[in-house]
All heavy atoms as a GROMACS GRO file, in nm:
protein
  644
    1MET      N    1   5.351  15.891  12.650
    1MET     CA    2   5.287  15.757  12.681
    1MET      C    3   5.407  15.660  12.678
    1MET      O    4   5.494  15.651  12.764
    1MET     CB    5   5.182  15.732  12.571
    1MET     CG    6   5.090  15.621  12.607
    1MET     SD    7   4.949  15.625  12.494
    1MET     CE    8   4.870  15.477  12.561
    2SER      N    9   5.410  15.558  12.581
    2SER     CA   10   5.509  15.458  12.585
    2SER      C   11   5.619  15.480  12.485
    2SER      O   12   5.594  15.529  12.379
    2SER     CB   13   5.432  15.330  12.561
    2SER     OG   14   5.532  15.224  12.536
    3SER      N   15   5.743  15.422  12.512
    3SER     CA   16   5.849  15.430  12.419
    3SER      C   17   5.884  15.293  12.373
    3SER      O   18   5.975  15.270  12.291
    3SER     CB   19   5.972  15.508  12.472
    3SER     OG   20   6.011  15.439  12.587
    4LYS      N   21   5.831  15.190  12.440
    4LYS     CA   22   5.863  15.055  12.410
    4LYS      C   23   5.751  15.001  12.313
    4LYS      O   24   5.637  14.960  12.361
    4LYS     CB   25   5.880  14.962  12.525
    4LYS     CG   26   5.988  15.005  12.602
    4LYS     CD   27   6.018  14.905  12.710
    4LYS     CE   28   6.134  14.958  12.783
    4LYS     NZ   29   6.212  14.856  12.853
    5PHE      N   30   5.773  14.999  12.183
    5PHE     CA   31   5.670  14.951  12.086
    5PHE      C   32   5.749  14.917  11.959
    5PHE      O   33   5.861  14.957  11.934
    5PHE     CB   34   5.569  15.049  12.067
    5PHE     CG   35   5.618  15.173  12.002
    5PHE    CD1   36   5.619  15.192  11.869
    5PHE    CD2   37   5.671  15.277  12.083
    5PHE    CE1   38   5.666  15.315  11.811
    5PHE    CE2   39   5.708  15.401  12.025
    5PHE     CZ   40   5.717  15.416  11.890
    6GLU      N   41   5.691  14.845  11.870
    6GLU     CA   42   5.737  14.818  11.736
    6GLU      C   43   5.649  14.885  11.640
    6GLU      O   44   5.527  14.866  11.638
    6GLU     CB   45   5.733  14.670  11.716
    6GLU     CG   46   5.801  14.624  11.582
    6GLU     CD   47   5.781  14.479  11.569
    6GLU    OE1   48   5.738  14.408  11.656
    6GLU    OE2   49   5.805  14.438  11.447
    7LEU      N   50   5.700  14.958  11.550
    7LEU     CA   51   5.618  15.020  11.445
    7LEU      C   52   5.606  14.919  11.328
    7LEU      O   53   5.699  14.849  11.272
    7LEU     CB   54   5.700  15.147  11.385
    7LEU     CG   55   5.643  15.235  11.283
    7LEU    CD1   56   5.513  15.288  11.334
    7LEU    CD2   57   5.735  15.337  11.228
    8ILE      N   58   5.478  14.894  11.297
    8ILE     CA   59   5.447  14.805  11.187
    8ILE      C   60   5.410  14.875  11.062
    8ILE      O   61   5.314  14.965  11.055
    8ILE     CB   62   5.324  14.718  11.228
    8ILE    CG1   63   5.359  14.645  11.359
    8ILE    CG2   64   5.277  14.620  11.119
    8ILE    CD1   65   5.238  14.575  11.414
    9GLY      N   66   5.486  14.871  10.951
    9GLY     CA   67   5.453  14.938  10.834
    9GLY      C   68   5.496  15.080  10.834
    9GLY      O   69   5.579  15.113  10.915
   10GLY      N   70   5.441  15.155  10.744
   10GLY     CA   71   5.485  15.299  10.739
   10GLY      C   72   5.392  15.389  10.818
   10GLY      O   73   5.302  15.353  10.885
   11LEU      N   74   5.441  15.525  10.816
   11LEU     CA   75   5.354  15.625  10.888
   11LEU      C   76   5.290  15.706  10.778
   11LEU      O   77   5.331  15.728  10.667
   11LEU     CB   78   5.461  15.707  10.962
   11LEU     CG   79   5.522  15.645  11.079
   11LEU    CD1   80   5.634  15.731  11.120
   11LEU    CD2   81   5.416  15.626  11.192
   12THR      N   82   5.167  15.760  10.813
   12THR     CA   83   5.091  15.838  10.733
   12THR      C   84   5.063  15.972  10.804
   12THR      O   85   5.096  15.994  10.920
   12THR     CB   86   4.955  15.785  10.692
   12THR    OG1   87   4.886  15.757  10.814
   12THR    CG2   88   4.980  15.651  10.607
   13ASP      N   89   5.016  16.076  10.731
   13ASP     CA   90   4.978  16.206  10.796
   13ASP      C   91   5.094  16.260  10.858
   13ASP      O   92   5.079  16.320  10.960
   13ASP     CB   93   4.855  16.186  10.887
   13ASP     CG   94   4.737  16.136  10.816
   13ASP    OD1   95   4.718  16.155  10.691
   13ASP    OD2   96   4.652  16.071  10.886
   14ILE      N   97   5.210  16.258  10.800
   14ILE     CA   98   5.335  16.314  10.872
   14ILE      C   99   5.328  16.468  10.866
   14ILE      O  100   5.313  16.521  10.751
   14ILE     CB  101   5.455  16.257  10.799
   14ILE    CG1  102   5.465  16.108  10.828
   14ILE    CG2  103   5.578  16.324  10.856
   14ILE    CD1  104   5.580  16.040  10.754
   15GLU      N  105   5.352  16.526  10.980
   15GLU     CA  106   5.357  16.674  10.987
   15GLU      C  107   5.477  16.715  11.068
   15GLU      O  108   5.524  16.643  11.169
   15GLU     CB  109   5.238  16.725  11.056
   15GLU     CG  110   5.101  16.706  10.985
   15GLU     CD  111   4.989  16.759  11.068
   15GLU    OE1  112   5.006  16.863  11.134
   15GLU    OE2  113   4.890  16.700  11.070
   16VAL      N  114   5.536  16.825  11.032
   16VAL     CA  115   5.645  16.886  11.109
   16VAL      C  116   5.581  16.962  11.225
   16VAL      O  117   5.501  17.054  11.197
   16VAL     CB  118   5.739  16.972  11.019
   16VAL    CG1  119   5.848  17.047  11.106
   16VAL    CG2  120   5.801  16.898  10.916
   17ILE      N  121   5.629  16.939  11.346
   17ILE     CA  122   5.572  17.012  11.460
   17ILE      C  123   5.671  17.128  11.490
   17ILE      O  124   5.619  17.245  11.530
   17ILE     CB  125   5.562  16.923  11.583
   17ILE    CG1  126   5.467  16.806  11.558
   17ILE    CG2  127   5.521  16.993  11.701
   17ILE    CD1  128   5.474  16.699  11.669
   18ALA      N  129   5.797  17.108  11.491
   18ALA     CA  130   5.896  17.216  11.521
   18ALA      C  131   6.023  17.191  11.445
   18ALA      O  132   6.055  17.075  11.404
   18ALA     CB  133   5.931  17.208  11.680
   19VAL      N  134   6.095  17.302  11.431
   19VAL     CA  135   6.225  17.294  11.350
   19VAL      C  136   6.332  17.368  11.439
   19VAL      O  137   6.301  17.484  11.484
   19VAL     CB  138   6.212  17.364  11.212
   19VAL    CG1  139   6.342  17.361  11.144
   19VAL    CG2  140   6.106  17.282  11.135
   20ASN      N  141   6.449  17.310  11.445
   20ASN     CA  142   6.572  17.358  11.512
   20ASN      C  143   6.549  17.435  11.638
   20ASN      O  144   6.524  17.371  11.744
   20ASN     CB  145   6.634  17.453  11.409
   20ASN     CG  146   6.772  17.394  11.370
   20ASN    OD1  147   6.814  17.295  11.434
   20ASN    ND2  148   6.840  17.454  11.282
   21LEU      N  149   6.551  17.565  11.649
   21LEU     CA  150   6.545  17.640  11.776
   21LEU      C  151   6.408  17.626  11.846
   21LEU      O  152   6.405  17.654  11.959
   21LEU     CB  153   6.575  17.794  11.748
   21LEU     CG  154   6.723  17.819  11.692
   21LEU    CD1  155   6.744  17.952  11.669
   21LEU    CD2  156   6.820  17.766  11.794
   22SER      N  157   6.308  17.583  11.780
   22SER     CA  158   6.179  17.565  11.842
   22SER      C  159   6.168  17.434  11.925
   22SER      O  160   6.077  17.418  12.003
   22SER     CB  161   6.069  17.557  11.738
   22SER     OG  162   6.069  17.675  11.655
   23ILE      N  163   6.278  17.350  11.908
   23ILE     CA  164   6.282  17.227  11.983
   23ILE      C  165   6.344  17.248  12.126
   23ILE      O  166   6.459  17.290  12.122
   23ILE     CB  167   6.357  17.120  11.900
   23ILE    CG1  168   6.290  17.092  11.766
   23ILE    CG2  169   6.372  16.991  11.975
   23ILE    CD1  170   6.368  17.005  11.676
   24ARG      N  171   6.271  17.206  12.221
   24ARG     CA  172   6.324  17.236  12.370
   24ARG      C  173   6.453  17.156  12.388
   24ARG      O  174   6.542  17.204  12.454
   24ARG     CB  175   6.219  17.204  12.462
   24ARG     CG  176   6.120  17.313  12.479
   24ARG     CD  177   6.024  17.289  12.591
   24ARG     NE  178   5.899  17.261  12.549
   24ARG     CZ  179   5.799  17.225  12.619
   24ARG    NH1  180   5.811  17.199  12.750
   24ARG    NH2  181   5.673  17.206  12.571
   25GLU      N  182   6.457  17.030  12.343
   25GLU     CA  183   6.581  16.957  12.376
   25GLU      C  184   6.684  16.954  12.267
   25GLU      O  185   6.752  16.843  12.242
   25GLU     CB  186   6.539  16.815  12.423
   25GLU     CG  187   6.442  16.734  12.342
   25GLU     CD  188   6.419  16.598  12.410
   25GLU    OE1  189   6.512  16.534  12.458
   25GLU    OE2  190   6.307  16.558  12.412
   26LEU      N  191   6.689  17.059  12.192
   26LEU     CA  192   6.780  17.062  12.074
   26LEU      C  193   6.928  17.038  12.123
   26LEU      O  194   6.996  16.951  12.052
   26LEU     CB  195   6.769  17.193  12.006
   26LEU     CG  196   6.867  17.216  11.894
   26LEU    CD1  197   6.818  17.118  11.771
   26LEU    CD2  198   6.867  17.361  11.843
   27GLN      N  199   6.983  17.090  12.224
   27GLN     CA  200   7.109  17.069  12.266
   27GLN      C  201   7.143  16.922  12.305
   27GLN      O  202   7.254  16.867  12.270
   27GLN     CB  203   7.154  17.157  12.377
   27GLN     CG  204   7.306  17.169  12.398
   27GLN     CD  205   7.377  17.218  12.277
   27GLN    OE1  206   7.348  17.316  12.216
   27GLN    NE2  207   7.475  17.138  12.242
   28ARG      N  208   7.045  16.861  12.374
   28ARG     CA  209   7.056  16.724  12.417
   28ARG      C  210   7.067  16.627  12.276
   28ARG      O  211   7.139  16.526  12.287
   28ARG     CB  212   6.944  16.672  12.505
   28ARG     CG  213   6.976  16.691  12.649
   28ARG     CD  214   6.857  16.640  12.732
   28ARG     NE  215   6.758  16.752  12.732
   28ARG     CZ  216   6.642  16.745  12.780
   28ARG    NH1  217   6.603  16.635  12.837
   28ARG    NH2  218   6.558  16.843  12.774
   29LEU      N  219   6.979  16.663  12.187
   29LEU     CA  220   6.992  16.582  12.066
   29LEU      C  221   7.119  16.595  11.995
   29LEU      O  222   7.177  16.500  11.949
   29LEU     CB  223   6.878  16.627  11.967
   29LEU     CG  224   6.730  16.600  12.015
   29LEU    CD1  225   6.636  16.669  11.924
   29LEU    CD2  226   6.702  16.451  11.999
   30LYS      N  227   7.168  16.714  11.983
   30LYS     CA  228   7.297  16.736  11.924
   30LYS      C  229   7.411  16.665  11.995
   30LYS      O  230   7.508  16.611  11.934
   30LYS     CB  231   7.332  16.893  11.904
   30LYS     CG  232   7.255  16.962  11.804
   30LYS     CD  233   7.288  17.108  11.799
   30LYS     CE  234   7.212  17.175  11.686
   30LYS     NZ  235   7.247  17.317  11.669
   31ASP      N  236   7.412  16.677  12.128
   31ASP     CA  237   7.523  16.607  12.210
   31ASP      C  238   7.507  16.454  12.193
   31ASP      O  239   7.610  16.392  12.193
   31ASP     CB  240   7.496  16.644  12.359
   31ASP     CG  241   7.535  16.797  12.387
   31ASP    OD1  242   7.594  16.860  12.299
   31ASP    OD2  243   7.489  16.835  12.490
   32ALA      N  244   7.387  16.396  12.191
   32ALA     CA  245   7.381  16.260  12.187
   32ALA      C  246   7.397  16.188  12.047
   32ALA      O  247   7.451  16.098  12.033
   32ALA     CB  248   7.237  16.216  12.240
   33PHE      N  249   7.344  16.268  11.945
   33PHE     CA  250   7.344  16.208  11.808
   33PHE      C  251   7.422  16.282  11.696
   33PHE      O  252   7.444  16.240  11.593
   33PHE     CB  253   7.197  16.195  11.758
   33PHE     CG  254   7.109  16.115  11.856
   33PHE    CD1  255   7.017  16.181  11.916
   33PHE    CD2  256   7.128  15.976  11.880
   33PHE    CE1  257   6.933  16.117  12.011
   33PHE    CE2  258   7.042  15.911  11.965
   33PHE     CZ  259   6.945  15.979  12.033
   34GLY      N  260   7.456  16.410  11.735
   34GLY     CA  261   7.521  16.493  11.631
   34GLY      C  262   7.411  16.560  11.546
   34GLY      O  263   7.302  16.574  11.594
   35GLY      N  264   7.443  16.590  11.431
   35GLY     CA  265   7.350  16.647  11.332
   35GLY      C  266   7.334  16.798  11.361
   35GLY      O  267   7.381  16.850  11.456
   36ARG      N  268   7.279  16.858  11.262
   36ARG     CA  269   7.270  17.007  11.276
   36ARG      C  270   7.127  17.060  11.259
   36ARG      O  271   7.085  17.141  11.343
   36ARG     CB  272   7.354  17.072  11.155
   36ARG     CG  273   7.502  17.036  11.176
   36ARG     CD  274   7.586  17.125  11.096
   36ARG     NE  275   7.539  17.143  10.956
   36ARG     CZ  276   7.626  17.204  10.874
   36ARG    NH1  277   7.744  17.250  10.904
   36ARG    NH2  278   7.586  17.222  10.752
   37ARG      N  279   7.047  17.011  11.166
   37ARG     CA  280   6.911  17.066  11.152
   37ARG      C  281   6.814  16.958  11.196
   37ARG      O  282   6.767  16.879  11.113
   37ARG     CB  283   6.887  17.105  11.005
   37ARG     CG  284   6.763  17.186  10.977
   37ARG     CD  285   6.746  17.229  10.837
   37ARG     NE  286   6.621  17.299  10.814
   37ARG     CZ  287   6.513  17.242  10.778
   37ARG    NH1  288   6.507  17.115  10.754
   37ARG    NH2  289   6.400  17.318  10.770
   38TRP      N  290   6.771  16.971  11.320
   38TRP     CA  291   6.675  16.886  11.382
   38TRP      C  292   6.531  16.922  11.351
   38TRP      O  293   6.505  17.039  11.352
   38TRP     CB  294   6.697  16.851  11.525
   38TRP     CG  295   6.815  16.773  11.556
   38TRP    CD1  296   6.945  16.814  11.570
   38TRP    CD2  297   6.827  16.621  11.556
   38TRP    NE1  298   7.028  16.703  11.584
   38TRP    CE2  299   6.946  16.590  11.585
   38TRP    CE3  300   6.727  16.536  11.555
   38TRP    CZ2  301   6.986  16.457  11.598
   38TRP    CZ3  302   6.751  16.404  11.563
   38TRP    CH2  303   6.890  16.360  11.585
   39ARG      N  304   6.436  16.828  11.339
   39ARG     CA  305   6.300  16.859  11.326
   39ARG      C  306   6.226  16.762  11.414
   39ARG      O  307   6.266  16.646  11.436
   39ARG     CB  308   6.251  16.838  11.183
   39ARG     CG  309   6.323  16.918  11.070
   39ARG     CD  310   6.266  16.904  10.940
   39ARG     NE  311   6.273  16.761  10.896
   39ARG     CZ  312   6.202  16.719  10.801
   39ARG    NH1  313   6.116  16.799  10.729
   39ARG    NH2  314   6.206  16.589  10.764
   40LYS      N  315   6.113  16.808  11.469
   40LYS     CA  316   6.023  16.728  11.544
   40LYS      C  317   5.904  16.706  11.463
   40LYS      O  318   5.840  16.796  11.411
   40LYS     CB  319   5.982  16.788  11.680
   40LYS     CG  320   5.897  16.704  11.769
   40LYS     CD  321   5.867  16.760  11.900
   40LYS     CE  322   5.793  16.663  11.988
   40LYS     NZ  323   5.769  16.722  12.122
   41LEU      N  324   5.864  16.565  11.440
   41LEU     CA  325   5.758  16.537  11.353
   41LEU      C  326   5.653  16.444  11.427
   41LEU      O  327   5.683  16.393  11.529
   41LEU     CB  328   5.807  16.464  11.224
   41LEU     CG  329   5.916  16.532  11.151
   41LEU    CD1  330   6.052  16.490  11.164
   41LEU    CD2  331   5.871  16.519  11.002
   42LYS      N  332   5.532  16.436  11.371
   42LYS     CA  333   5.433  16.348  11.417
   42LYS      C  334   5.374  16.272  11.290
   42LYS      O  335   5.373  16.333  11.181
   42LYS     CB  336   5.340  16.411  11.494
   42LYS     CG  337   5.240  16.503  11.423
   42LYS     CD  338   5.135  16.560  11.519
   42LYS     CE  339   5.036  16.652  11.444
   42LYS     NZ  340   4.934  16.705  11.529
   43GLY      N  341   5.317  16.157  11.317
   43GLY     CA  342   5.256  16.080  11.218
   43GLY      C  343   5.168  15.978  11.273
   43GLY      O  344   5.169  15.957  11.392
   44VAL      N  345   5.090  15.901  11.195
   44VAL     CA  346   5.000  15.801  11.235
   44VAL      C  347   5.048  15.669  11.176
   44VAL      O  348   5.069  15.663  11.054
   44VAL     CB  349   4.855  15.841  11.199
   44VAL    CG1  350   4.758  15.730  11.225
   44VAL    CG2  351   4.808  15.966  11.256
   45GLY      N  352   5.040  15.567  11.254
   45GLY     CA  353   5.084  15.435  11.213
   45GLY      C  354   5.030  15.320  11.301
   45GLY      O  355   4.978  15.352  11.409
   46LEU      N  356   5.059  15.205  11.252
   46LEU     CA  357   5.019  15.079  11.337
   46LEU      C  358   5.138  15.042  11.424
   46LEU      O  359   5.253  15.041  11.379
   46LEU     CB  360   4.990  14.968  11.254
   46LEU     CG  361   4.852  14.960  11.188
   46LEU    CD1  362   4.843  14.840  11.097
   46LEU    CD2  363   4.739  14.969  11.286
   47VAL      N  364   5.120  15.027  11.552
   47VAL     CA  365   5.235  14.993  11.647
   47VAL      C  366   5.186  14.862  11.720
   47VAL      O  367   5.070  14.836  11.743
   47VAL     CB  368   5.260  15.107  11.744
   47VAL    CG1  369   5.311  15.229  11.668
   47VAL    CG2  370   5.143  15.138  11.830
   48ARG      N  371   5.294  14.783  11.752
   48ARG     CA  372   5.272  14.669  11.835
   48ARG      C  373   5.332  14.690  11.970
   48ARG      O  374   5.457  14.720  11.981
   48ARG     CB  375   5.330  14.539  11.769
   48ARG     CG  376   5.317  14.414  11.852
   48ARG     CD  377   5.374  14.288  11.790
   48ARG     NE  378   5.302  14.267  11.669
   48ARG     CZ  379   5.360  14.233  11.551
   48ARG    NH1  380   5.498  14.243  11.538
   48ARG    NH2  381   5.293  14.215  11.443
   49PHE      N  382   5.258  14.674  12.078
   49PHE     CA  383   5.306  14.695  12.217
   49PHE      C  384   5.363  14.569  12.262
   49PHE      O  385   5.343  14.456  12.212
   49PHE     CB  386   5.196  14.748  12.301
   49PHE     CG  387   5.143  14.891  12.265
   49PHE    CD1  388   5.029  14.906  12.198
   49PHE    CD2  389   5.223  14.988  12.301
   49PHE    CE1  390   4.995  15.040  12.162
   49PHE    CE2  391   5.184  15.126  12.267
   49PHE     CZ  392   5.066  15.138  12.188
   50PRO      N  393   5.446  14.574  12.382
   50PRO     CA  394   5.510  14.454  12.430
   50PRO      C  395   5.410  14.350  12.467
   50PRO      O  396   5.444  14.231  12.464
   50PRO     CB  397   5.574  14.509  12.556
   50PRO     CG  398   5.604  14.650  12.534
   50PRO     CD  399   5.487  14.697  12.441
   51ASN      N  400   5.282  14.382  12.500
   51ASN     CA  401   5.188  14.274  12.537
   51ASN      C  402   5.120  14.211  12.411
   51ASN      O  403   5.033  14.127  12.417
   51ASN     CB  404   5.080  14.339  12.623
   51ASN     CG  405   4.994  14.447  12.554
   51ASN    OD1  406   5.015  14.474  12.431
   51ASN    ND2  407   4.898  14.509  12.622
   52GLY      N  408   5.178  14.251  12.284
   52GLY     CA  409   5.121  14.192  12.167
   52GLY      C  410   5.009  14.257  12.105
   52GLY      O  411   4.964  14.227  11.990
   53GLU      N  412   4.954  14.359  12.172
   53GLU     CA  413   4.839  14.442  12.123
   53GLU      C  414   4.889  14.524  11.997
   53GLU      O  415   4.988  14.590  12.008
   53GLU     CB  416   4.783  14.524  12.226
   53GLU     CG  417   4.660  14.584  12.202
   53GLU     CD  418   4.606  14.669  12.334
   53GLU    OE1  419   4.682  14.686  12.410
   53GLU    OE2  420   4.486  14.693  12.332
   54VAL      N  421   4.817  14.524  11.887
   54VAL     CA  422   4.834  14.607  11.774
   54VAL      C  423   4.728  14.711  11.770
   54VAL      O  424   4.613  14.680  11.767
   54VAL     CB  425   4.843  14.526  11.644
   54VAL    CG1  426   4.854  14.621  11.520
   54VAL    CG2  427   4.944  14.416  11.651
   55ARG      N  428   4.773  14.848  11.769
   55ARG     CA  429   4.681  14.956  11.765
   55ARG      C  430   4.718  15.058  11.670
   55ARG      O  431   4.840  15.069  11.641
   55ARG     CB  432   4.670  15.018  11.903
   55ARG     CG  433   4.640  14.921  12.024
   55ARG     CD  434   4.493  14.877  12.032
   55ARG     NE  435   4.403  15.000  12.043
   55ARG     CZ  436   4.360  15.041  12.171
   55ARG    NH1  437   4.404  14.979  12.284
   55ARG    NH2  438   4.281  15.142  12.174
   56ARG      N  439   4.634  15.140  11.624
   56ARG     CA  440   4.663  15.258  11.550
   56ARG      C  441   4.688  15.375  11.631
   56ARG      O  442   4.617  15.399  11.734
   56ARG     CB  443   4.540  15.294  11.457
   56ARG     CG  444   4.573  15.400  11.356
   56ARG     CD  445   4.452  15.402  11.262
   56ARG     NE  446   4.467  15.522  11.177
   56ARG     CZ  447   4.391  15.632  11.197
   56ARG    NH1  448   4.301  15.632  11.289
   56ARG    NH2  449   4.398  15.736  11.124
   57ALA      N  450   4.816  15.442  11.627
   57ALA     CA  451   4.855  15.540  11.722
   57ALA      C  452   4.914  15.666  11.654
   57ALA      O  453   4.971  15.649  11.542
   57ALA     CB  454   4.943  15.480  11.819
   58GLU      N  455   4.917  15.778  11.730
   58GLU     CA  456   4.990  15.888  11.693
   58GLU      C  457   5.132  15.883  11.743
   58GLU      O  458   5.145  15.860  11.865
   58GLU     CB  459   4.923  16.020  11.735
   58GLU     CG  460   4.994  16.148  11.704
   58GLU     CD  461   4.927  16.271  11.744
   58GLU    OE1  462   4.804  16.272  11.732
   58GLU    OE2  463   4.990  16.356  11.799
   59VAL      N  464   5.235  15.892  11.660
   59VAL     CA  465   5.375  15.873  11.697
   59VAL      C  466   5.442  16.009  11.675
   59VAL      O  467   5.430  16.078  11.585
   59VAL     CB  468   5.436  15.764  11.620
   59VAL    CG1  469   5.589  15.736  11.655
   59VAL    CG2  470   5.360  15.629  11.624
   60HIS      N  471   5.531  16.043  11.780
   60HIS     CA  472   5.610  16.155  11.756
   60HIS      C  473   5.763  16.124  11.762
   60HIS      O  474   5.803  16.023  11.830
   60HIS     CB  475   5.589  16.254  11.883
   60HIS     CG  476   5.460  16.325  11.873
   60HIS    ND1  477   5.430  16.443  11.948
   60HIS    CD2  478   5.343  16.298  11.816
   60HIS    CE1  479   5.310  16.481  11.932
   60HIS    NE2  480   5.261  16.390  11.847
   61TRP      N  481   5.850  16.193  11.694
   61TRP     CA  482   5.990  16.157  11.688
   61TRP      C  483   6.063  16.290  11.649
   61TRP      O  484   6.006  16.380  11.600
   61TRP     CB  485   6.016  16.038  11.598
   61TRP     CG  486   6.003  16.068  11.446
   61TRP    CD1  487   6.090  16.110  11.360
   61TRP    CD2  488   5.874  16.065  11.372
   61TRP    NE1  489   6.031  16.132  11.236
   61TRP    CE2  490   5.910  16.099  11.240
   61TRP    CE3  491   5.746  16.035  11.412
   61TRP    CZ2  492   5.816  16.110  11.144
   61TRP    CZ3  493   5.648  16.026  11.311
   61TRP    CH2  494   5.679  16.074  11.185
   62TYR      N  495   6.204  16.267  11.663
   62TYR     CA  496   6.295  16.367  11.610
   62TYR      C  497   6.365  16.314  11.496
   62TYR      O  498   6.395  16.193  11.491
   62TYR     CB  499   6.393  16.416  11.725
   62TYR     CG  500   6.323  16.481  11.842
   62TYR    CD1  501   6.306  16.403  11.955
   62TYR    CD2  502   6.296  16.609  11.839
   62TYR    CE1  503   6.246  16.454  12.060
   62TYR    CE2  504   6.231  16.663  11.948
   62TYR     CZ  505   6.209  16.595  12.054
   62TYR     OH  506   6.147  16.648  12.169
   63GLU      N  507   6.409  16.404  11.397
   63GLU     CA  508   6.475  16.354  11.271
   63GLU      C  509   6.578  16.459  11.239
   63GLU      O  510   6.548  16.586  11.246
   63GLU     CB  511   6.373  16.326  11.172
   63GLU     CG  512   6.411  16.268  11.044
   63GLU     CD  513   6.308  16.229  10.961
   63GLU    OE1  514   6.220  16.146  10.993
   63GLU    OE2  515   6.296  16.290  10.847
   64ALA      N  516   6.688  16.423  11.187
   64ALA     CA  517   6.794  16.507  11.126
   64ALA      C  518   6.848  16.442  11.006
   64ALA      O  519   6.855  16.321  10.993
   64ALA     CB  520   6.892  16.546  11.232
   65HIS      N  521   6.890  16.522  10.906
   65HIS     CA  522   6.935  16.474  10.784
   65HIS      C  523   7.064  16.394  10.812
   65HIS      O  524   7.162  16.439  10.889
   65HIS     CB  525   6.979  16.588  10.691
   65HIS     CG  526   7.034  16.550  10.563
   65HIS    ND1  527   6.960  16.497  10.467
   65HIS    CD2  528   7.162  16.554  10.525
   65HIS    CE1  529   7.034  16.466  10.355
   65HIS    NE2  530   7.170  16.499  10.395
   66GLY      N  531   7.079  16.269  10.768
   66GLY     CA  532   7.203  16.189  10.790
   66GLY      C  533   7.197  16.118  10.921
   66GLY      O  534   7.281  16.032  10.944
   67ILE      N  535   7.106  16.153  11.010
   67ILE     CA  536   7.096  16.082  11.137
   67ILE      C  537   6.970  15.990  11.141
   67ILE      O  538   6.984  15.882  11.198
   67ILE     CB  539   7.079  16.187  11.250
   67ILE    CG1  540   7.189  16.291  11.249
   67ILE    CG2  541   7.072  16.110  11.389
   67ILE    CD1  542   7.324  16.230  11.273
   68GLY      N  543   6.866  16.027  11.082
   68GLY     CA  544   6.747  15.945  11.082
   68GLY      C  545   6.654  15.982  11.199
   68GLY      O  546   6.667  16.075  11.268
   69ARG      N  547   6.562  15.880  11.221
   69ARG     CA  548   6.460  15.906  11.328
   69ARG      C  549   6.520  15.863  11.461
   69ARG      O  550   6.577  15.759  11.468
   69ARG     CB  551   6.333  15.813  11.306
   69ARG     CG  552   6.256  15.854  11.180
   69ARG     CD  553   6.141  15.757  11.152
   69ARG     NE  554   6.077  15.806  11.042
   69ARG     CZ  555   5.990  15.721  10.972
   69ARG    NH1  556   5.974  15.596  11.021
   69ARG    NH2  557   5.928  15.762  10.863
   70ARG      N  558   6.489  15.945  11.565
   70ARG     CA  559   6.539  15.922  11.701
   70ARG      C  560   6.425  15.953  11.793
   70ARG      O  561   6.343  16.033  11.771
   70ARG     CB  562   6.664  16.000  11.730
   70ARG     CG  563   6.780  15.967  11.652
   70ARG     CD  564   6.844  15.842  11.690
   70ARG     NE  565   6.966  15.810  11.622
   70ARG     CZ  566   6.975  15.730  11.513
   70ARG    NH1  567   6.875  15.682  11.452
   70ARG    NH2  568   7.092  15.716  11.454
   71LYS      N  569   6.430  15.879  11.911
   71LYS     CA  570   6.344  15.903  12.020
   71LYS      C  571   6.204  15.900  11.977
   71LYS      O  572   6.118  15.985  12.013
   71LYS     CB  573   6.372  16.041  12.091
   71LYS     CG  574   6.517  16.035  12.148
   71LYS     CD  575   6.556  16.170  12.216
   71LYS     CE  576   6.500  16.149  12.362
   71LYS     NZ  577   6.539  16.263  12.447
   72MET      N  578   6.166  15.787  11.916
   72MET     CA  579   6.015  15.772  11.878
   72MET      C  580   5.937  15.743  12.007
   72MET      O  581   5.976  15.663  12.094
   72MET     CB  582   6.010  15.673  11.770
   72MET     CG  583   6.059  15.704  11.637
   72MET     SD  584   6.021  15.583  11.512
   72MET     CE  585   5.849  15.647  11.471
   73LYS      N  586   5.817  15.790  12.012
   73LYS     CA  587   5.730  15.764  12.125
   73LYS      C  588   5.584  15.767  12.083
   73LYS      O  589   5.550  15.839  11.988
   73LYS     CB  590   5.743  15.847  12.243
   73LYS     CG  591   5.700  15.988  12.223
   73LYS     CD  592   5.720  16.063  12.353
   73LYS     CE  593   5.678  16.206  12.336
   73LYS     NZ  594   5.698  16.291  12.459
   74VAL      N  595   5.500  15.693  12.145
   74VAL     CA  596   5.359  15.683  12.112
   74VAL      C  597   5.300  15.802  12.194
   74VAL      O  598   5.314  15.803  12.320
   74VAL     CB  599   5.288  15.554  12.148
   74VAL    CG1  600   5.144  15.567  12.139
   74VAL    CG2  601   5.337  15.440  12.057
   75LYS      N  602   5.234  15.895  12.125
   75LYS     CA  603   5.174  16.007  12.190
   75LYS      C  604   5.037  15.973  12.237
   75LYS      O  605   5.006  15.995  12.361
   75LYS     CB  606   5.174  16.125  12.100
   75LYS     CG  607   5.137  16.257  12.174
   75LYS     CD  608   5.258  16.294  12.268
   75LYS     CE  609   5.231  16.425  12.327
   75LYS     NZ  610   5.335  16.465  12.418
   76ARG      N  611   4.958  15.904  12.153
   76ARG     CA  612   4.826  15.854  12.201
   76ARG      C  613   4.773  15.753  12.106
   76ARG      O  614   4.814  15.747  11.987
   76ARG     CB  615   4.732  15.974  12.203
   76ARG     CG  616   4.712  16.048  12.085
   76ARG     CD  617   4.620  16.172  12.097
   76ARG     NE  618   4.622  16.253  11.972
   76ARG     CZ  619   4.511  16.281  11.915
   76ARG    NH1  620   4.391  16.245  11.962
   76ARG    NH2  621   4.514  16.349  11.808
   77VAL      N  622   4.695  15.666  12.157
   77VAL     CA  623   4.626  15.556  12.080
   77VAL      C  624   4.495  15.620  12.020
   77VAL      O  625   4.422  15.685  12.078
   77VAL     CB  626   4.596  15.442  12.170
   77VAL    CG1  627   4.522  15.336  12.094
   77VAL    CG2  628   4.726  15.377  12.233
   78LEU      N  629   4.483  15.588  11.892
   78LEU     CA  630   4.369  15.654  11.821
   78LEU      C  631   4.246  15.568  11.808
   78LEU      O  632   4.132  15.620  11.779
   78LEU     CB  633   4.411  15.690  11.675
   78LEU     CG  634   4.531  15.797  11.674
   78LEU    CD1  635   4.574  15.817  11.540
   78LEU    CD2  636   4.485  15.926  11.737
   79ASP      N  637   4.253  15.437  11.821
   79ASP     CA  638   4.134  15.346  11.809
   79ASP      C  639   4.110  15.279  11.940
   79ASP      O  640   4.167  15.277  12.035
   79ASP     CB  641   4.146  15.249  11.696
   79ASP     CG  642   4.273  15.163  11.706
   79ASP    OD1  643   4.340  15.177  11.813
   79ASP    OD2  644   4.288  15.093  11.614
   0.00000   0.00000   0.00000
């Protein structure tokens, strides 16, 4: 869906979707950001879209120790 949004507050219901070799774009993540043990996660939170609309949405992202969250995107709007 969209990658241009602002996350408002924290995320809940965080789950690990994939770890290391299960991630299809693992090599691209390592080349772009470094890091060794990447995980793909999902969670639910409030997001503000560029048009000002605030919605509850499912968000997906990649994360590695010492690197933090990268490539966050809204997967779907829940309300």
